[in-house]
Structure formats: C-alpha cells, structure tokens
VOKENU-78780 format. One record per residue (C-alpha): x, y, z; residue in three letters. Coordinates in steps of 0.02 Angstrom, whole numbers, plus 32768, in hexadecimal, padded with zeros to 4 digits. Example, Ala and Ser with C-alpha at 12.3 -4.5 7.8 and 13.67 -1.06 7.14 Angstrom:
BEGIN
SITE     x     y     z  res
SITE  8267  7F1F  8186  ALA
SITE  82AC  7FCB  8165  SER
END
This chain:
BEGIN
SITE     x     y     z  res
SITE  9667  F6DA  0933  MET
SITE  96EE  F6E3  08BB  ASP
SITE  97A0  F6C2  08D5  LYS
SITE  97E0  F778  08B9  GLN
SITE  9751  F7A8  094F  GLN
SITE  9791  F719  09C4  ALA
SITE  9839  F758  099D  LYS
SITE  981B  F7FC  09D7  ALA
SITE  97BC  F7C8  0A78  ILE
SITE  9850  F74D  0AA8  GLU
SITE  98C0  F7E1  0A8D  ASP
SITE  9867  F854  0AF6  ALA
SITE  9877  F7E0  0B8A  TRP
SITE  9916  F776  0B70  SER
SITE  9969  F700  0BE9  LYS
SITE  99E3  F78A  0C20  GLU
SITE  9957  F812  0C40  SER
SITE  98E9  F79A  0CAD  ILE
SITE  9986  F75C  0D05  MET
SITE  99AE  F80F  0D2B  ALA
SITE  98F6  F823  0D7A  VAL
SITE  9918  F784  0DE9  GLU
SITE  99BE  F7CE  0E1D  ILE
SITE  9970  F871  0E51  ASN
SITE  98E7  F818  0EAD  ILE
SITE  9965  F7B4  0F0D  ILE
SITE  99D1  F854  0F32  GLU
SITE  9947  F8AB  0F7D  ARG
SITE  9912  F814  0FE0  MET
SITE  99BE  F804  1016  ILE
SITE  99B9  F8BB  1053  GLY
SITE  9939  F88E  10DF  CYS
SITE  98E5  F942  10CF  ARG
SITE  982F  F8F7  10E5  THR
SITE  97E9  F872  1154  VAL
SITE  97C1  F81C  10C3  GLU
SITE  987E  F827  107A  ALA
SITE  98AE  F7EA  1120  VAL
SITE  9840  F74A  1132  GLU
SITE  9869  F719  1075  ALA
SITE  9923  F72A  109B  ALA
SITE  9907  F6BC  1133  ILE
SITE  98B6  F62C  10C3  SER
SITE  993E  F655  1046  TYR
SITE  99CB  F62A  10BF  ALA
SITE  9964  F5A3  10FB  TRP
SITE  9965  F551  1041  PHE
SITE  9A21  F573  1035  LEU
SITE  9A49  F509  10D8  ARG
SITE  99E2  F48E  10A7  LEU
SITE  9A2B  F48B  0FEA  SER
SITE  9AE1  F468  1051  GLY
SITE  9B82  F4CB  1039  LEU
SITE  9BEC  F4A1  0FB4  ASP
SITE  9C73  F4EA  0F39  ASN
SITE  9BE9  F52D  0EC2  ASP
SITE  9B7A  F585  0F31  ASN
SITE  9BEE  F5C1  0FB7  TYR
SITE  9BEE  F676  0F71  PRO
SITE  9B2C  F681  0FA2  LEU
SITE  9B5C  F657  104E  PHE
SITE  9BD4  F6E9  1054  LEU
SITE  9B50  F75D  1007  ARG
SITE  9AD3  F733  108B  LEU
SITE  9B49  F75F  1112  LEU
SITE  9B39  F812  10D3  GLU
SITE  9A83  F812  1113  VAL
SITE  9A78  F885  11A4  GLU
SITE  99F1  F80A  11EF  ASN
SITE  9A1C  F795  1276  HIS
SITE  9977  F72E  1256  TRP
SITE  99BC  F70E  11AD  VAL
SITE  9A62  F6D9  11E3  ILE
SITE  9A16  F663  126A  ASP
SITE  99A7  F617  11E4  SER
SITE  9A63  F5FC  1181  LEU
SITE  9AB9  F5AE  120A  ILE
SITE  9A37  F551  1277  GLU
SITE  9A8B  F506  130B  ASP
SITE  9B37  F4F6  12AA  LYS
SITE  9BD9  F539  12FE  ASP
SITE  9BD6  F5E0  1294  PRO
SITE  9CA0  F5D8  129D  PHE
SITE  9C92  F536  123D  LEU
SITE  9C06  F55E  11C1  LEU
SITE  9C71  F57D  1131  LEU
SITE  9D07  F4FB  1167  SER
SITE  9CDF  F47C  10D6  SER
SITE  9D1B  F507  1055  ILE
SITE  9DD2  F4FD  103E  HIS
SITE  9E12  F5AB  1062  PRO
SITE  9E2D  F602  0FB5  ASN
SITE  9E4E  F6B9  0F78  ASN
SITE  9D9A  F6DB  0F5C  TYR
SITE  9D5F  F696  100C  LEU
SITE  9DE3  F6FA  106F  ILE
SITE  9DD7  F7A4  1000  LEU
SITE  9D28  F7AF  1026  ASN
SITE  9D34  F790  10DD  SER
SITE  9DAD  F815  10E6  TYR
SITE  9D30  F878  107E  ARG
SITE  9CA8  F85C  10F9  LEU
SITE  9D0C  F87D  1189  LEU
SITE  9D39  F922  113A  THR
SITE  9C85  F95A  111C  ASN
SITE  9C41  F92D  11C5  TRP
SITE  9C5B  F9A0  1251  HIS
SITE  9C87  F961  12F7  PRO
SITE  9BE6  F924  134B  GLY
SITE  9B7A  F93A  12B9  GLY
SITE  9B78  F88B  1282  ILE
SITE  9B21  F7F4  12DA  TYR
SITE  9BB4  F796  1343  PRO
SITE  9B89  F6EC  12E3  LYS
SITE  9BA4  F741  123B  THR
SITE  9C45  F78C  1271  LEU
SITE  9C76  F6D2  12BB  ALA
SITE  9C56  F687  1218  ILE
SITE  9CD2  F6EE  11C9  ILE
SITE  9D5A  F6EA  124D  LEU
SITE  9D4E  F61C  1238  GLY
SITE  9D7D  F639  1178  VAL
SITE  9E12  F69D  11A9  LEU
SITE  9E4B  F630  1233  GLN
SITE  9E48  F5A1  11C7  ALA
SITE  9E95  F608  1135  ALA
SITE  9F29  F644  11AA  TYR
SITE  9F3B  F59C  1204  SER
SITE  9FDD  F59F  11B8  SER
SITE  A00D  F659  11A2  PRO
SITE  A07F  F640  1115  LYS
SITE  A00D  F5CD  10AE  ASP
SITE  9F7C  F64F  10D3  GLY
SITE  9FF2  F6D2  1094  TYR
SITE  A016  F66C  0FFD  ARG
SITE  9F4C  F684  0FD8  ILE
SITE  9F2D  F722  1005  TYR
SITE  9FA9  F7B4  1033  ASN
SITE  9F56  F804  10CA  ALA
SITE  9F83  F8B8  10D5  SER
SITE  9F95  F923  116B  ILE
SITE  9EEB  F96F  113E  ASN
SITE  9EA6  F8C3  1142  ASP
SITE  9EF3  F8A2  11F0  VAL
SITE  9EAE  F943  1234  ASN
SITE  9DF9  F919  11F1  ASN
SITE  9E0D  F878  124B  LEU
SITE  9E4A  F8C0  12F6  GLY
SITE  9DC5  F945  12ED  LYS
SITE  9D4C  F8B4  1326  HIS
SITE  9D91  F899  13B9  LEU
SITE  9D28  F8C6  1457  ASN
SITE  9DA6  F8F5  14D8  LYS
SITE  9D12  F8FC  1556  GLU
SITE  9CF4  F848  154A  LEU
SITE  9D9C  F817  1561  GLY
SITE  9DF7  F777  1513  GLN
SITE  9D6D  F6FB  154E  ASP
SITE  9CEF  F730  14C8  ASP
SITE  9CF7  F6B3  144A  ALA
SITE  9D07  F737  13B3  ASN
SITE  9D8A  F794  1416  ASN
SITE  9DEE  F6EB  142A  ARG
SITE  9DE5  F6C6  136E  CYS
SITE  9E28  F768  1346  ILE
SITE  9EAA  F76F  13B4  LEU
SITE  9EF1  F6C2  137B  ASP
SITE  9EE4  F6F8  12D0  ILE
SITE  9F46  F799  12F2  LEU
SITE  9FBC  F718  135A  ASP
SITE  9FD7  F6BD  12BA  ARG
SITE  9FF6  F753  1254  PHE
SITE  A077  F78D  12D8  GLY
SITE  A0D3  F6F0  12C4  SER
SITE  A119  F71F  122F  LEU
SITE  A17C  F7BF  1277  THR
SITE  A22A  F798  1232  GLY
SITE  A214  F717  11CE  THR
SITE  A20A  F75B  111D  SER
SITE  A25E  F7D1  10B9  GLU
SITE  A1C2  F822  107C  SER
SITE  A1B0  F8BE  10D7  ALA
SITE  A0EC  F8C0  10CB  ALA
SITE  A0EA  F821  110F  ILE
SITE  A152  F858  119E  GLU
SITE  A0FB  F8FF  11B5  GLN
SITE  A04C  F89B  11BA  THR
SITE  A09B  F81D  1231  ALA
SITE  A0CE  F8AF  12A0  ARG
SITE  A026  F907  12B0  GLN
SITE  9FDB  F876  12D1  ALA
SITE  A040  F85E  1371  ASN
SITE  A020  F907  1391  SER
SITE  9F62  F8F5  1396  ILE
SITE  9F69  F86F  13FD  ARG
SITE  9FEA  F8BF  147C  THR
SITE  9F61  F95D  148D  TYR
SITE  9ECD  F8EB  14AA  PHE
SITE  9F27  F88B  153A  PHE
SITE  9F6B  F933  1582  ASP
SITE  9EDE  F98C  15E7  LYS
SITE  9F4B  FA25  15DF  ARG
SITE  9F37  FA33  152B  LYS
SITE  9EAA  FA70  14B8  LYS
SITE  9E96  F9FC  140F  MET
SITE  9E85  FAAE  13B5  GLU
SITE  9F3A  FACF  13D2  ASP
SITE  9F60  FA36  1367  VAL
SITE  9EC7  FA35  12EA  ILE
SITE  9E93  FAC2  128E  PRO
SITE  9DFA  FB1E  12F4  GLN
SITE  9D94  FB20  1248  VAL
SITE  9D97  FA63  1253  LEU
SITE  9D59  FA53  12FD  LEU
SITE  9CA7  FAB6  12EE  VAL
SITE  9C38  FA40  1344  LYS
SITE  9B8E  FA05  1305  SER
SITE  9B05  F9A1  1345  ASP
SITE  9AB6  F91A  12D0  TYR
SITE  9A19  F8F7  1339  ILE
SITE  99DE  F9B0  1318  ALA
SITE  99E1  F99F  125D  LYS
SITE  997F  F8FC  125A  GLU
SITE  98B9  F8DD  1226  ILE
SITE  987E  F84C  1275  PRO
SITE  9818  F7CD  121A  PRO
SITE  975C  F7AF  124E  VAL
SITE  975A  F6F6  1223  GLN
SITE  97EA  F683  1229  ILE
SITE  97E1  F5DA  11CD  PHE
SITE  981B  F54F  1239  VAL
SITE  9853  F4AC  11F0  ASP
END
C-alpha cells in the first residue's frame, strides 16, 4: 500500500470521526430506550463509581443524572448518601448552572427521588452561605420557582427532599433586605413566599409558582427495566 492510499484511508476514518461514532453510541446507551441500553448504562455507571469522582470527571456524573432510569442511578450511588454524592466537588458556576438546568428540565414527580436528592445536595452546599453562593451563581426567580416546584406538599416537611428544598429556600429568603440588588431582593421574597404557601394548608402552590411548572409526571412510567443486573 502506498502512502497516498494509506492517507486516503486514514482521512476516511480520522480520530475525530471515530470519536463522533463513540459519542453517538454512548448517547444512545444513556438514552436507555432499550433493555440493552439500560444494562449497558448500568455497567457504565458502575464503572464511573469505581473510577471515583474527581474534578476531571464530575461532568460525566452530572450527565448520568439525566438518565431517566433508577437502576442506573442506583448503580452510580450504591450505598452512598445521595445528598453527599457530589460533596467532594467544590461548588462552581458550571455545577450550579447544570443543577438548575436539571431542576428546570424535570417535571415534579418525573424524576427518581434519589436523583433529585443529589442535585439538592449540590445546592444546599453551594448556598450554605447565601451571599457566597450568589457570588458563584446569581440565582433568579425562575431558578427559585424551578426549585420550589419539586416540593411535594402531600408528603409534608418530614420528607427528606422537602426538608432540603425548604432549607435552601430559607437561605435564599434570609437575604431579604440585605442587598441593594433588586434582583436578589425579588428572588429572596419569592423564596419566602414559596415556603409560606407550602406550610399554609389553605394556600395552593399554583398561586405562587406558575401553573405550567407544576405539571406532574411519573418517572416509573417512563422506565425500561433491565433483564440482567451485574452485581459486584
């Protein structure tokens, strides 16, 4: 084979084109639309967990949280407290932005509670000091609404996810009257209003959060179960 022919073959399958195929296959796997994809995603999550979370690979953990299949999430978490899964990653704007993006994309009830707990753990850590949290990422009223929409009034404040959401909202609300920023003041007031409507049995959440955000879903109805599960 001469050099020109070899180059033509290499150009047909460059590293970039091969990588594009690999990414496409991984995206189909993470989509979990078939039994085979679900089982592969479970193994992928297991491999990521064993690899260990660090500052170089945490975006892959975030990407897996988009998987609407609780078997995959359980493989990623194993016996770890979901609220602490990403606790070793220092809060940053990418982490917080993507946490709000996931809260926005998910419908109430449309995501596995442990998956929601992972994101709530990120925000609880990020806003442990509300002012410091705002310096990293300026949460908006829309962000607060998409956080509050995941409150389940029927479960009450003893539910772990409800408690965490209420705690984060309380931290936002503590900024009322502490800033000259109109945006921060409005967000803080909205956080306090959502808490008030949650605790007041006479009030409905749709009167404080836009109705379109409160459309419910059921994560179980969308899942495809695996046939075989690898156990380590």
